[in-house]
N, CA, C and O of each residue as an XYZ file, in Angstrom:
476
protein
N     -10.680      6.742    -15.551
C      -9.452      5.978    -15.320
C      -9.096      6.027    -13.840
O      -9.232      7.069    -13.197
N      -8.650      4.923    -13.312
C      -8.257      4.852    -11.902
C      -6.737      4.710    -11.832
O      -6.138      3.939    -12.582
N      -6.131      5.459    -10.928
C      -4.677      5.408    -10.760
C      -4.318      5.177     -9.304
O      -5.028      5.595     -8.389
N      -3.203      4.505     -9.118
C      -2.715      4.187     -7.780
C      -1.285      4.707     -7.663
O      -0.474      4.521     -8.570
N      -0.983      5.352     -6.552
C       0.380      5.843     -6.350
C       0.754      5.716     -4.874
O      -0.046      6.005     -3.985
N       1.964      5.284     -4.643
C       2.491      5.162     -3.285
C       3.343      6.389     -2.946
O       3.882      7.057     -3.829
N       3.447      6.664     -1.651
C       4.307      7.751     -1.190
C       4.773      7.446      0.225
O       4.247      6.551      0.888
N       5.774      8.206      0.681
C       6.225      8.088      2.063
C       7.512      7.328      2.267
O       7.978      7.210      3.400
N       8.104      6.805      1.206
C       9.349      6.065      1.361
C      10.521      6.992      1.661
O      10.402      8.216      1.599
N      11.649      6.380      1.985
C      12.846      7.154      2.264
C      13.872      6.333      3.010
O      13.772      5.110      3.104
N      14.867      7.035      3.541
C      15.943      6.396      4.308
C      15.659      6.574      5.794
O      15.515      7.698      6.275
N      15.581      5.474      6.509
C      15.297      5.527      7.941
C      16.271      4.623      8.692
O      16.859      3.706      8.120
N      16.426      4.898      9.973
C      17.315      4.081     10.795
C      16.566      2.887     11.368
O      15.363      2.949     11.623
N      17.289      1.818     11.562
C      16.702      0.642     12.191
C      16.150      1.016     13.563
O      16.744      1.802     14.300
N      15.001      0.432     13.883
C      14.337      0.723     15.143
C      13.286      1.810     15.046
O      12.447      1.956     15.935
N      13.332      2.559     13.982
C      12.367      3.633     13.803
C      11.073      3.130     13.185
O      10.858      1.929     13.021
N      10.213      4.094     12.845
C       8.918      3.779     12.249
C       8.760      4.547     10.949
O       9.427      5.555     10.714
N       7.866      4.051     10.117
C       7.636      4.682      8.829
C       6.181      4.478      8.448
O       5.585      3.447      8.758
N       5.616      5.467      7.774
C       4.260      5.336      7.269
C       4.253      5.578      5.774
O       4.682      6.626      5.291
N       3.764      4.600      5.063
C       3.602      4.699      3.618
C       2.130      4.899      3.300
O       1.254      4.429      4.026
N       1.869      5.603      2.207
C       0.490      5.839      1.795
C       0.256      5.321      0.384
O       1.119      5.411     -0.489
N      -0.936      4.776      0.192
C      -1.370      4.312     -1.126
C      -2.634      5.094     -1.462
O      -3.675      4.909     -0.831
N      -2.536      5.962     -2.455
C      -3.659      6.816     -2.818
C      -4.249      6.369     -4.140
O      -3.542      6.208     -5.135
N      -5.538      6.174     -4.130
C      -6.251      5.786     -5.345
C      -7.076      6.974     -5.822
O      -7.819      7.570     -5.042
N      -6.948      7.317     -7.089
C      -7.682      8.465     -7.629
C      -8.430      8.048     -8.887
O      -8.109      7.050     -9.532
N      -9.434      8.844     -9.210
C     -10.259      8.563    -10.368
C     -11.703      8.860    -10.034
O     -12.000      9.558     -9.065
N     -12.587      8.331    -10.836
C     -14.003      8.568    -10.595
C     -14.788      7.266    -10.710
O     -14.401      6.341    -11.425
N     -15.888      7.227     -9.993
C     -16.848      6.121    -10.078
C     -16.198      4.763     -9.863
O     -16.280      3.879    -10.716
N     -15.554      4.608     -8.714
C     -14.953      3.325     -8.420
C     -15.157      2.968     -6.948
O     -15.417      3.834     -6.112
N     -15.035      1.696     -6.657
C     -15.034      1.217     -5.288
C     -13.875      0.239     -5.127
O     -13.451     -0.406     -6.086
N     -13.378      0.143     -3.915
C     -12.213     -0.703     -3.645
C     -12.635     -1.946     -2.875
O     -13.292     -1.858     -1.838
N     -12.246     -3.102     -3.399
C     -12.537     -4.363     -2.719
C     -11.428     -4.750     -1.739
O     -11.692     -5.266     -0.653
N     -10.197     -4.494     -2.141
C      -9.076     -4.910     -1.302
C      -7.836     -4.115     -1.677
O      -7.617     -3.787     -2.843
N      -7.032     -3.814     -0.667
C      -5.745     -3.151     -0.867
C      -4.659     -3.983     -0.198
O      -4.787     -4.375      0.962
N      -3.606     -4.243     -0.932
C      -2.496     -5.018     -0.396
C      -1.184     -4.280     -0.592
O      -1.001     -3.531     -1.552
N      -0.280     -4.513      0.344
C       1.070     -3.978      0.249
C       2.054     -5.126      0.035
O       1.958     -6.186      0.653
N       3.009     -4.870     -0.870
C       4.047     -5.847     -1.182
C       5.408     -5.170     -1.046
O       5.529     -3.953     -1.181
N       6.410     -5.970     -0.779
C       7.785     -5.484     -0.714
C       8.647     -6.301     -1.672
O       8.539     -7.525     -1.743
N       9.500     -5.596     -2.403
C      10.459     -6.265     -3.279
C      11.867     -5.870     -2.858
O      12.319     -4.770     -3.176
N      12.570     -6.755     -2.142
C      13.940     -6.459     -1.751
C      14.854     -6.461     -2.971
O      14.500     -7.031     -4.003
N      16.003     -5.842     -2.871
C      16.929     -5.822     -4.005
C      17.284     -7.229     -4.475
O      17.729     -8.059     -3.682
N      17.089     -7.494     -5.755
C      17.431     -8.775     -6.326
C      16.487     -9.912     -5.976
O      16.787    -11.074     -6.249
N      15.355     -9.590     -5.378
C      14.418    -10.638     -4.978
C      13.030    -10.377     -5.540
O      12.747     -9.321     -6.107
N      12.179    -11.377     -5.362
C      10.827    -11.248     -5.880
C       9.955    -10.424     -4.945
O      10.240    -10.275     -3.757
N       8.916     -9.910     -5.504
C       7.936     -9.157     -4.743
C       7.153    -10.109     -3.836
O       6.708    -11.169     -4.277
N       6.988     -9.723     -2.563
C       6.264    -10.573     -1.614
C       5.230     -9.760     -0.858
O       5.413     -8.571     -0.600
N       4.145    -10.423     -0.510
C       3.062     -9.781      0.219
C       3.511     -9.418      1.637
O       4.206    -10.187      2.301
N       3.100     -8.234      2.078
C       3.444     -7.753      3.418
C       2.214     -7.670      4.309
O       2.205     -8.203      5.419
N       1.190     -7.006      3.825
C      -0.027     -6.807      4.624
C      -1.120     -6.335      3.689
O      -0.858     -5.870      2.580
N      -2.368     -6.464      4.164
C      -3.478     -6.029      3.332
C      -4.746     -5.880      4.138
O      -4.802     -6.223      5.319
N      -5.767     -5.359      3.473
C      -7.013     -5.085      4.174
C      -8.162     -5.013      3.176
O      -8.011     -4.442      2.096
N      -9.306     -5.585      3.529
C     -10.485     -5.442      2.658
C     -10.944     -3.987      2.599
O     -10.635     -3.187      3.482
N     -11.678     -3.663      1.556
C     -12.159     -2.309      1.394
C     -13.135     -1.874      2.466
O     -13.315     -0.679      2.704
N     -13.771     -2.847      3.118
C     -14.751     -2.527      4.154
C     -14.117     -2.298      5.519
O     -14.793     -1.846      6.444
N     -12.824     -2.604      5.659
C     -12.163     -2.471      6.960
C     -11.550     -1.091      7.126
O     -11.313     -0.368      6.159
N     -11.303     -0.755      8.375
C     -10.704      0.538      8.701
C      -9.256      0.378      9.154
O      -8.413      1.237      8.895
N      -8.984     -0.732      9.832
C      -7.653     -0.915     10.408
C      -7.365     -2.404     10.564
O      -8.243     -3.205     10.886
N      -6.107     -2.740     10.325
C      -5.686     -4.129     10.479
C      -4.261     -4.138     11.007
O      -3.379     -3.483     10.452
N      -4.042     -4.884     12.083
C      -2.719     -4.933     12.711
C      -2.193     -6.362     12.681
O      -2.893     -7.304     13.053
N      -0.965     -6.507     12.237
C      -0.320     -7.820     12.225
C       1.146     -7.618     12.587
O       1.971     -7.281     11.737
N       1.454     -7.828     13.853
C       2.831     -7.669     14.308
C       3.298     -6.226     14.171
O       2.708     -5.313     14.749
N       4.355     -6.032     13.406
C       4.928     -4.699     13.241
C       4.223     -3.879     12.158
O       4.563     -2.718     11.929
N       3.255     -4.482     11.507
C       2.616     -3.853     10.357
C       1.167     -3.481     10.671
O       0.381     -4.317     11.118
N       0.832     -2.223     10.431
C      -0.533     -1.739     10.625
C      -1.011     -1.119      9.328
O      -0.377     -0.220      8.776
N      -2.140     -1.617      8.851
C      -2.769     -1.057      7.658
C      -4.001     -0.299      8.115
O      -4.805     -0.815      8.892
N      -4.148      0.930      7.631
C      -5.284      1.736      8.060
C      -5.796      2.557      6.891
O      -5.073      2.839      5.936
N      -7.068      2.934      6.994
C      -7.706      3.693      5.920
C      -7.819      5.148      6.317
O      -8.132      5.467      7.464
N      -7.565      6.028      5.366
C      -7.760      7.468      5.538
C      -8.774      7.895      4.487
O      -8.416      8.192      3.348
N     -10.029      7.923      4.876
C     -11.088      8.216      3.905
C     -10.979      9.634      3.352
O     -11.316      9.878      2.193
N     -10.517     10.554      4.163
C     -10.419     11.949      3.723
C      -9.458     12.088      2.543
O      -9.637     12.952      1.684
N      -8.437     11.229      2.511
C      -7.439     11.294      1.445
C      -7.587     10.157      0.448
O      -6.796     10.033     -0.487
N      -8.605      9.329      0.651
C      -8.823      8.158     -0.202
C      -7.544      7.327     -0.276
O      -7.099      6.913     -1.347
N      -6.980      7.103      0.896
C      -5.691      6.415      0.968
C      -5.742      5.261      1.956
O      -6.549      5.241      2.885
N      -4.864      4.311      1.726
C      -4.647      3.224      2.665
C      -3.179      3.290      3.078
O      -2.282      3.228      2.237
N      -2.951      3.417      4.363
C      -1.595      3.583      4.874
C      -1.020      2.277      5.408
O      -1.746      1.416      5.903
N       0.276      2.151      5.298
C       1.004      1.036      5.906
C       2.016      1.627      6.871
O       2.920      2.355      6.459
N       1.872      1.323      8.136
C       2.824      1.756      9.144
C       3.676      0.567      9.561
O       3.160     -0.513      9.849
N       4.973      0.776      9.590
C       5.899     -0.274      9.980
C       6.668      0.197     11.198
O       7.341      1.227     11.157
N       6.570     -0.539     12.255
C       7.278     -0.215     13.493
C       8.537     -1.072     13.623
O       8.687     -2.105     12.971
N       9.436     -0.599     14.492
C      10.670     -1.344     14.784
C      11.345     -1.810     13.497
O      11.621     -2.997     13.318
N      11.602     -0.870     12.619
C      12.160     -1.190     11.309
C      13.478     -1.947     11.417
O      14.299     -1.697     12.299
N      13.647     -2.882     10.485
C      14.858     -3.695     10.411
C      15.496     -3.514      9.033
O      14.803     -3.178      8.073
N      16.798     -3.731      8.926
C      17.426     -3.623      7.596
C      16.764     -4.520      6.553
O      16.739     -4.175      5.372
N      16.235     -5.654      6.971
C      15.580     -6.548      6.009
C      14.228     -6.031      5.518
O      13.614     -6.634      4.638
N      13.768     -4.925      6.081
C      12.559     -4.278      5.571
C      12.871     -3.434      4.340
O      11.962     -2.898      3.706
N      14.126     -3.316      4.007
C      14.533     -2.532      2.840
C      13.979     -3.128      1.558
O      13.973     -4.345      1.370
N      13.513     -2.246      0.677
C      12.996     -2.684     -0.604
C      12.067     -1.653     -1.200
O      11.839     -0.588     -0.626
N      11.541     -1.981     -2.347
C      10.524     -1.138     -2.978
C       9.163     -1.655     -2.514
O       8.857     -2.840     -2.642
N       8.371     -0.762     -1.983
C       7.045     -1.118     -1.501
C       6.005     -0.741     -2.551
O       5.933      0.396     -3.017
N       5.210     -1.738     -2.899
C       4.171     -1.541     -3.901
C       2.792     -1.717     -3.279
O       2.596     -2.500     -2.349
N       1.866     -0.977     -3.812
C       0.478     -1.087     -3.402
C      -0.298     -1.730     -4.554
O      -0.114     -1.373     -5.718
N      -1.152     -2.668     -4.216
C      -2.023     -3.296     -5.205
C      -3.467     -3.087     -4.779
O      -3.850     -3.393     -3.650
N      -4.252     -2.564     -5.695
C      -5.649     -2.245     -5.383
C      -6.563     -3.007     -6.335
O      -6.395     -2.975     -7.554
N      -7.534     -3.692     -5.740
C      -8.558     -4.391     -6.533
C      -9.898     -3.727     -6.267
O     -10.223     -3.391     -5.128
N     -10.666     -3.544     -7.320
C     -11.956     -2.916     -7.123
C     -12.818     -2.985     -8.359
O     -12.596     -3.794     -9.259
N     -13.813     -2.111     -8.379
C     -14.756     -2.059     -9.487
C     -14.910     -0.625     -9.972
O     -14.996      0.308     -9.174
N     -14.944     -0.464    -11.274
C     -15.255      0.833    -11.874
C     -16.668      0.772    -12.444
O     -17.069     -0.233    -13.031
N     -17.405      1.841    -12.268
C     -18.742      1.958    -12.831
C     -18.637      2.773    -14.116
O     -18.467      3.991    -14.079
N     -18.741      2.091    -15.242
C     -18.648      2.751    -16.546
C     -20.011      2.664    -17.216
O     -20.411      1.631    -17.754
N     -20.692      3.776    -17.160
C     -22.048      3.887    -17.752
C     -22.942      2.748    -17.284
O     -23.625      2.108    -18.083
N     -22.926      2.504    -15.972
C     -23.797      1.530    -15.357
C     -23.264      0.107    -15.336
O     -23.884     -0.778    -14.746
N     -22.138     -0.122    -15.965
C     -21.539     -1.458    -15.987
C     -20.350     -1.496    -15.034
O     -19.474     -0.633    -15.085
N     -20.326     -2.497    -14.172
C     -19.224     -2.629    -13.215
C     -18.090     -3.438    -13.834
O     -18.254     -4.604    -14.194
N     -16.939     -2.788    -13.945
C     -15.758     -3.398    -14.554
C     -14.691     -3.569    -13.478
O     -14.296     -2.588    -12.848
N     -14.216     -4.792    -13.256
C     -13.177     -4.977    -12.242
C     -11.833     -4.390    -12.677
O     -11.496     -4.388    -13.861
N     -11.089     -3.903    -11.717
C      -9.731     -3.453    -12.003
C      -8.762     -4.035    -10.978
O      -9.146     -4.392     -9.864
N      -7.516     -4.121    -11.378
C      -6.445     -4.705    -10.574
C      -5.197     -3.893    -10.901
O      -4.565     -4.112    -11.934
N      -4.848     -2.973    -10.039
C      -3.809     -1.993    -10.355
C      -2.653     -2.023     -9.376
O      -2.828     -2.240     -8.177
N      -1.465     -1.798     -9.919
C      -0.260     -1.623     -9.108
C       0.183     -0.170     -9.184
O       0.047      0.471    -10.227
N       0.704      0.343     -8.099
C       1.357      1.632     -8.131
C       2.790      1.477     -8.611
O       3.262      0.352     -8.775
N       3.499      2.588     -8.842
C       4.884      2.538     -9.325
C       5.885      2.139     -8.247
O       7.031      1.811     -8.555
N       5.453      2.164     -6.972
C       6.337      1.768     -5.881
C       7.034      2.939     -5.226
O       7.200      4.001     -5.827
N       7.438      2.733     -3.985
C       8.209      3.723     -3.243
C       9.341      3.003     -2.513
O       9.141      1.949     -1.910
N      10.531      3.594     -2.582
C      11.717      2.947     -2.037
C      11.842      3.200     -0.535
O      11.732      4.335     -0.072
N      12.071      2.139      0.206
C      12.354      2.241      1.637
C      13.723      1.618      1.888
O      13.977      0.474      1.510
N      14.594      2.380      2.526
C      15.912      1.871      2.873
C      16.115      2.028      4.374
O      16.025      3.132      4.912
N      16.389      0.920      5.038
C      16.587      0.934      6.487
C      18.069      0.707      6.771
O      18.634     -0.326      6.411
N      18.678      1.680      7.415
C      20.108      1.578      7.739
C      20.290      0.991      9.136
O      19.497      1.244     10.042
N      21.344      0.209      9.286
C      21.592     -0.434     10.586
C      22.426      0.449     11.493
O      22.727      0.064     12.623
């Protein structure tokens, strides 16, 4: 079984930085893509940033996605935080599980981690 869990959320001041982690655990799996989404209060979940499984780092404006192979994690760093960055951050992982020689695709969401940015 493969599981995904996010960590690193909390209350931060505007202008600061934050690093969230998405850790995938289990056995006999590979990751094709990892994406981060944000769901603001009362709004729909929206894509924030992502990276293919073969990449190590991806930068887009204030958002940096990076891989930590030692922890089997994909991190999301957000710089110059704004109050509108507030929300629950979810990690979505797509990949393949090897079950007795058969590759089975998986598409998993973590439970989310709350980020609140105060002005």
